[in-house]
C-alpha positions as CSV (number, residue, x, y, z in Angstrom):
1,M,95.2,122.1,74.1
2,S,97.2,123.7,76.9
3,Q,99.5,121.6,79.1
4,S,97.6,122.5,82.2
5,H,94.4,121.3,80.6
6,A,95.9,118.1,79.6
7,L,97.3,117.5,83.0
8,S,93.9,118.1,84.6
9,K,92.4,115.1,82.9
10,T,92.1,111.9,84.9
11,N,91.5,108.2,84.1
12,S,88.6,106.2,85.5
13,P,89.4,103.1,87.6
14,A,87.9,100.9,84.8
15,Q,90.2,102.5,82.2
16,V,93.3,102.1,84.3
17,L,92.7,98.5,85.3
18,F,91.6,97.3,81.8
19,A,94.5,99.2,80.1
20,S,97.1,97.8,82.4
21,L,95.6,94.3,82.1
22,I,95.1,94.1,78.4
23,G,98.6,95.3,77.6
24,T,100.4,92.8,79.7
25,T,98.0,90.1,78.6
26,I,99.0,90.8,75.0
27,E,102.7,91.0,75.8
28,F,102.8,87.8,77.8
29,F,100.7,86.0,75.1
30,D,103.4,86.9,72.6
31,F,106.1,85.9,75.0
32,Y,104.6,82.5,75.9
33,I,103.8,81.5,72.3
34,Y,107.5,81.8,71.7
35,A,108.3,79.8,74.9
36,T,105.9,77.0,73.8
37,A,107.2,77.0,70.2
38,A,110.8,77.0,71.5
39,V,110.1,73.6,73.0
40,L,107.7,72.1,70.5
41,V,108.4,73.7,67.1
42,F,111.7,75.6,66.7
43,P,114.1,72.7,67.4
44,K,112.7,70.8,64.4
45,L,112.2,73.7,62.0
46,F,114.9,76.3,62.7
47,F,117.9,74.3,63.5
48,P,119.9,71.6,61.7
49,A,118.6,68.1,61.9
50,G,120.6,65.8,64.1
51,D,120.7,65.4,67.9
52,A,117.3,66.4,69.3
53,T,118.7,67.4,72.7
54,S,121.3,69.7,71.0
55,A,118.5,71.3,68.9
56,T,116.4,71.9,72.0
57,L,119.2,73.5,73.8
58,Q,120.0,75.8,70.9
59,S,116.3,76.7,70.7
60,L,116.3,77.5,74.4
61,A,119.3,79.7,73.9
62,T,117.3,81.9,71.6
63,F,114.5,81.9,74.2
64,A,117.1,83.2,76.7
65,L,118.1,86.0,74.3
66,A,115.0,88.1,75.0
67,F,115.9,88.3,78.7
68,F,119.2,90.0,77.9
69,A,117.3,92.4,75.7
70,R,114.8,93.3,78.4
71,P,117.2,95.5,80.5
72,I,118.0,97.4,77.3
73,G,114.3,97.9,76.8
74,S,114.0,99.0,80.4
75,A,116.7,101.7,79.8
76,V,115.3,102.9,76.5
77,F,111.6,102.9,77.3
78,G,112.2,103.8,80.9
79,H,114.0,106.9,79.7
80,F,111.0,108.1,77.7
81,G,108.6,106.9,80.3
82,D,110.2,109.0,83.0
83,R,110.8,112.0,80.6
84,I,107.8,112.3,78.4
85,G,105.2,110.1,80.1
86,R,103.8,106.6,80.7
87,K,101.1,106.7,78.0
88,A,103.3,107.2,74.9
89,T,105.9,104.9,76.1
90,L,103.4,102.1,76.7
91,V,102.1,102.4,73.2
92,A,105.7,102.2,71.7
93,A,106.5,99.2,73.8
94,L,103.4,97.3,72.7
95,L,104.2,98.1,69.0
96,T,107.8,96.8,69.4
97,M,106.6,93.6,71.0
98,G,103.7,93.0,68.6
99,I,105.7,93.7,65.3
100,S,108.5,91.3,66.4
101,T,106.0,88.6,67.2
102,V,104.1,88.9,63.9
103,I,107.4,88.7,61.9
104,I,108.3,85.4,63.6
105,G,105.1,84.0,62.2
106,L,106.3,85.0,58.7
107,L,109.9,83.7,58.9
108,P,111.1,81.0,56.5
109,T,112.6,77.9,58.1
110,Y,116.1,76.3,58.2
111,A,115.0,74.1,55.2
112,S,114.4,77.2,53.1
113,I,117.2,79.6,54.0
114,G,119.6,77.6,56.1
115,V,121.5,79.3,58.9
116,L,119.9,82.6,58.2
117,A,116.6,81.2,59.7
118,P,117.8,80.9,63.3
119,L,119.6,84.3,63.0
120,L,116.4,86.0,62.0
121,L,114.5,84.1,64.7
122,A,117.1,85.4,67.3
123,L,116.7,89.0,66.0
124,C,112.9,88.9,66.4
125,R,113.3,87.3,69.8
126,F,115.5,90.2,70.8
127,G,112.8,92.6,69.6
128,Q,110.3,90.8,71.8
129,G,112.6,91.3,74.8
130,L,113.0,95.0,74.1
131,G,109.2,95.5,74.0
132,L,108.5,93.5,77.1
133,G,111.4,95.3,78.9
134,G,109.5,98.5,78.5
135,E,106.0,97.1,78.9
136,W,106.0,95.7,82.3
137,G,107.2,98.7,84.3
138,G,104.9,101.1,82.5
139,A,101.8,98.9,83.1
140,V,102.6,98.5,86.8
141,L,103.1,102.3,87.2
142,L,99.9,103.0,85.2
143,A,98.0,100.9,87.8
144,T,99.9,101.8,91.1
145,E,100.2,105.5,90.3
146,N,96.4,105.7,89.8
147,A,95.6,103.6,92.9
148,P,93.6,105.1,95.8
149,A,95.1,104.9,99.3
150,G,95.3,101.4,100.7
151,K,94.8,99.7,97.4
152,R,98.3,99.9,95.7
153,A,98.8,96.2,95.8
154,W,95.3,95.5,94.5
155,Y,95.7,97.9,91.6
156,G,99.3,96.7,91.0
157,M,98.2,93.1,90.6
158,F,96.1,93.8,87.5
159,P,99.1,93.9,85.2
160,Q,100.3,90.8,86.9
161,L,97.1,89.0,85.9
162,G,98.2,89.4,82.3
163,A,100.7,86.6,82.9
164,P,98.3,83.7,83.6
165,I,95.7,85.1,81.1
166,G,98.3,85.4,78.4
167,F,99.6,81.9,79.2
168,L,96.1,80.4,79.1
169,C,95.4,82.0,75.8
170,S,98.7,81.0,74.2
171,T,98.6,77.4,75.5
172,G,94.9,77.1,74.7
173,L,95.5,78.2,71.1
174,F,98.4,75.8,70.6
175,L,96.3,73.0,72.1
176,L,93.4,73.8,69.8
177,L,95.7,73.8,66.8
178,T,97.3,70.4,67.7
179,Q,93.8,68.9,68.0
180,S,92.4,70.3,64.8
181,L,95.4,69.9,62.5
182,T,97.5,66.9,61.6
183,E,101.1,66.7,62.7
184,A,102.2,67.6,59.2
185,Q,99.8,70.6,59.0
186,F,100.8,71.9,62.4
187,F,104.5,71.9,61.5
188,D,103.8,73.2,58.0
189,F,101.7,76.3,58.8
190,G,99.7,75.7,62.0
191,W,102.4,76.9,64.4
192,R,102.4,80.3,62.6
193,I,98.8,81.1,63.4
194,P,99.4,82.2,67.1
195,F,102.1,84.6,66.0
196,L,100.1,86.1,63.3
197,A,96.9,86.3,65.4
198,S,98.9,88.6,67.8
199,S,98.4,91.4,65.4
200,L,94.6,91.6,66.2
201,L,95.3,91.7,69.9
202,V,97.9,94.5,69.4
203,L,95.3,96.6,67.7
204,V,92.9,96.2,70.6
205,G,95.6,97.1,73.1
206,L,96.7,100.2,71.1
207,Y,93.1,101.5,70.9
208,V,92.7,101.1,74.7
209,R,96.0,102.8,75.6
210,L,95.6,105.7,73.2
211,T,92.5,106.8,75.2
212,L,94.5,107.1,78.5
213,H,95.7,110.2,80.3
214,E,98.9,110.5,82.3
215,T,99.0,109.2,85.9
216,P,98.6,111.6,88.8
217,A,102.1,110.9,90.1
218,F,103.7,111.8,86.7
219,K,101.6,114.9,86.4
220,K,102.8,116.0,89.8
221,A,106.4,115.3,88.8
222,I,105.9,117.6,85.8
223,E,104.3,120.4,87.9
224,N,107.1,120.2,90.5
225,N,109.9,120.0,87.8
226,E,111.2,116.8,89.2
227,R,112.1,115.1,86.0
228,V,115.8,114.2,85.4
229,K,117.7,114.5,82.1
230,L,119.0,111.0,82.1
231,P,116.9,108.6,84.3
232,I,119.2,105.6,83.8
233,G,122.2,107.6,84.9
234,T,120.4,108.8,88.0
235,V,119.2,105.2,88.8
236,L,122.6,103.7,88.5
237,S,124.4,106.6,90.4
238,Q,121.9,107.2,93.2
239,H,119.8,104.1,93.4
240,G,122.2,101.3,92.4
241,G,121.7,99.5,95.7
242,K,118.0,99.4,95.3
243,V,118.3,98.0,91.8
244,L,120.5,95.2,93.1
245,V,118.2,94.4,96.0
246,G,115.1,94.6,93.7
247,T,116.8,92.2,91.2
248,F,117.4,89.5,93.8
249,A,114.0,90.1,95.4
250,A,112.5,89.0,92.1
251,L,114.9,86.2,91.4
252,A,113.0,83.2,92.8
253,T,109.8,84.4,91.0
254,F,111.5,84.1,87.6
255,V,113.2,80.8,88.3
256,L,110.0,79.2,89.6
257,F,107.8,80.3,86.7
258,Y,110.1,79.1,84.0
259,L,110.7,75.8,85.7
260,M,107.0,75.3,86.0
261,T,106.3,76.2,82.4
262,V,109.2,75.7,79.9
263,F,111.2,73.1,81.7
264,A,108.2,71.2,83.0
265,L,106.8,71.0,79.4
266,S,110.1,69.7,78.1
267,W,110.6,67.2,80.9
268,G,107.0,66.1,81.0
269,T,106.9,65.3,77.2
270,S,110.3,63.6,77.2
271,A,111.2,61.9,80.5
272,L,107.7,61.4,81.7
273,H,106.4,60.5,78.2
274,Y,103.3,62.6,78.2
275,T,101.9,63.7,74.9
276,R,102.1,67.4,74.0
277,K,98.3,67.7,74.2
278,D,98.0,65.9,77.6
279,F,100.7,67.9,79.3
280,L,99.5,71.3,77.9
281,I,96.1,70.5,79.5
282,L,97.7,69.8,82.8
283,Q,99.7,73.0,82.6
284,M,96.6,75.0,81.8
285,G,95.0,73.5,84.9
286,G,98.0,74.6,87.0
287,V,97.9,78.1,85.6
288,L,94.3,78.5,86.8
289,F,95.8,78.3,90.3
290,F,98.4,80.8,89.4
291,G,95.7,83.3,88.3
292,L,93.6,82.7,91.4
293,A,96.5,83.2,93.8
294,I,97.4,86.6,92.4
295,P,94.3,88.5,93.8
296,V,94.7,86.6,97.1
297,S,98.2,87.8,97.4
298,A,97.2,91.4,96.6
299,L,94.6,91.5,99.3
300,L,97.1,90.1,101.8
301,A,99.8,92.6,100.7
302,D,97.5,95.5,101.2
303,R,96.7,94.3,104.7
304,F,100.2,93.2,105.8
305,S,102.6,94.9,103.2
306,S,103.9,93.7,99.9
307,R,107.3,92.8,101.5
308,T,105.7,90.6,104.2
309,M,103.7,88.7,101.6
310,L,106.8,88.2,99.4
311,I,108.8,86.9,102.4
312,A,106.1,84.3,103.3
313,A,105.8,83.2,99.6
314,T,109.5,82.9,99.2
315,I,109.9,80.6,102.3
316,A,107.2,78.4,100.8
317,I,109.1,78.3,97.5
318,I,112.2,77.1,99.2
319,V,110.3,74.3,100.8
320,F,108.7,73.4,97.5
321,G,112.2,73.3,95.8
322,L,113.3,70.7,98.3
323,C,110.3,68.6,97.4
324,F,110.5,69.2,93.7
325,A,111.7,65.7,92.5
326,P,109.3,63.4,94.4
327,L,106.4,65.6,93.4
328,F,107.3,65.8,89.7
329,T,108.2,62.1,89.3
330,A,104.7,61.1,90.4
331,S,103.1,58.4,88.3
332,S,99.5,59.7,87.8
333,S,98.2,62.7,85.9
334,F,96.4,63.8,89.1
335,E,99.7,63.9,91.0
336,V,101.4,65.8,88.2
337,L,98.5,68.3,88.2
338,A,98.9,68.7,92.0
339,F,102.6,69.4,91.5
340,L,101.8,72.1,88.9
341,A,99.0,73.6,91.0
342,I,101.2,73.9,94.1
343,G,104.1,75.4,92.2
344,L,102.0,77.8,90.1
345,S,100.0,78.8,93.2
346,L,103.2,79.8,94.9
347,M,104.1,81.7,91.7
348,G,100.9,83.7,92.0
349,L,101.5,84.5,95.7
350,T,105.0,85.9,94.9
351,Y,104.1,87.5,91.6
352,G,101.0,89.4,92.7
353,P,102.7,91.9,95.0
354,L,106.0,92.0,93.2
355,G,105.3,94.9,90.9
356,T,104.0,97.1,93.7
357,A,107.1,96.2,95.9
358,L,109.6,97.1,93.2
359,S,107.8,100.3,92.2
360,E,107.9,101.5,95.8
361,L,111.7,101.3,95.9
362,F,112.1,104.3,93.6
363,P,111.0,107.9,93.5
364,T,108.5,109.0,90.8
365,A,111.2,110.7,88.6
366,V,113.0,107.5,87.9
367,R,110.4,104.9,88.9
368,Y,109.7,103.6,85.4
369,T,113.4,103.1,84.7
370,G,114.3,101.8,88.2
371,A,111.5,99.3,88.7
372,S,111.8,98.0,85.1
373,L,115.5,97.6,85.3
374,A,115.4,95.6,88.6
375,F,112.6,93.4,87.2
376,N,114.3,92.7,83.9
377,L,117.8,92.1,85.4
378,A,116.1,89.5,87.5
379,G,114.9,88.0,84.2
380,I,118.5,87.6,83.1
381,V,119.7,86.1,86.4
382,G,116.6,84.1,87.1
383,A,114.8,83.2,83.9
384,S,117.0,83.5,80.8
385,L,119.0,80.4,81.5
386,A,116.6,78.6,83.9
387,P,115.2,76.1,81.4
388,Y,118.7,75.4,80.0
389,I,120.3,75.0,83.5
390,A,117.4,72.8,84.7
391,T,117.6,70.6,81.6
392,W,121.4,70.2,82.1
393,L,121.1,69.5,85.9
394,A,118.3,67.0,85.4
395,G,120.3,65.2,82.6
396,H,123.5,65.0,84.6
397,Y,122.5,64.8,88.2
398,G,118.8,64.1,88.4
399,L,115.6,66.0,89.0
400,A,116.4,66.6,92.6
401,Y,119.1,69.1,91.7
402,V,116.6,71.1,89.7
403,G,114.7,71.5,93.0
404,Y,117.9,72.5,94.8
405,Y,118.5,75.1,92.2
406,L,115.1,76.6,92.9
407,A,115.6,76.4,96.6
408,A,119.0,78.2,96.3
409,A,117.3,81.0,94.3
410,G,114.7,81.2,97.0
411,V,117.4,81.7,99.7
412,L,119.0,84.6,97.7
413,T,115.5,86.2,97.2
414,L,114.7,85.9,100.9
415,A,118.0,87.6,101.8
416,A,117.2,90.5,99.4
417,L,113.7,90.9,100.8
418,L,115.0,91.1,104.3
419,M,117.3,94.0,103.1
420,I,114.6,96.0,101.4
421,K,114.0,98.3,104.4
422,K,117.6,99.1,104.4
423,A,117.5,100.0,100.7
424,D,114.5,102.4,101.2
């Protein structure tokens, strides 16, 4: 088949939207089952018995490791995404993430192999980070570079919907297992099931993505000979300011989400004395609001601009941070659900247009690398240590300081968003 014939093929809207959605759903499912296990399972099975808080902090440290791997994934997969195309790179990213996740489900525990267990766990977690580092940017570009005029934010929100769907699937599966298995069975083999089940989802994702064609924007870059030899070098030398602005523009989004999921689950099941089952149900209710807010934010972003939508959502996040403690120390389940619903709705409002906003910062020739790098550097700054920092702040100074931490992240994000026009 000639190159010109291959370049002439196009994707249908249904193909584009489903492929961008299914891939990120799988990737975030894999990512969240680790996040849930990092709080509920790994401290007991992969680290030495002793102080429970110390084991939880060590487990959260392995959770953080993936965020440091994500920029490496951005550089590696971004290079090939900008050089050879979005399709092949998305397939490779999905395989990297999926294989790492399945291996976690097969790992022996600390009781079997000692200190080698957490080391292998950390290695697999690093692999998850590499895969997700390449996945997100490619999925967003697959959607936005196929979008018709006036619908970039709408198309760009479909990969973002993978986050709440992946969370609901992972949390729902953990909840089902905790209900159907005894405590002993869950810690013996039940926790492995979500990791192993990921293999089936990966096969579906691979089939969908292998049927895709390249995006119109990348085809045009090939025809115009716009590709660069070393995308990461071009990004850092010519677009470093945009990377920095994009990183801080996404900061509050990451801090908010991991406070509302990983930290909230840990605090809710310890300090607030909820059972694992009850708090997971409350979180699933909150995530429904997350999912519903994403398309709302996309519609508003297409009408007023992604930047305007992000600024409004960030101001609301700052206010929410200042009210964090009184809302989360509420005595009833309904009040806790309201806290989760508010926080995760704000997450949806900021997350929906974020991919579109970051992709618009960079030219086509380095867009995969640039957008992915900014997004994943924000993961290091905003998410990697967020549960750890929040746990430490709550333990030493009280829950109010967790809210101040979120508000401070919001102020930095607001400043970056106000600079975006200067970075363009």
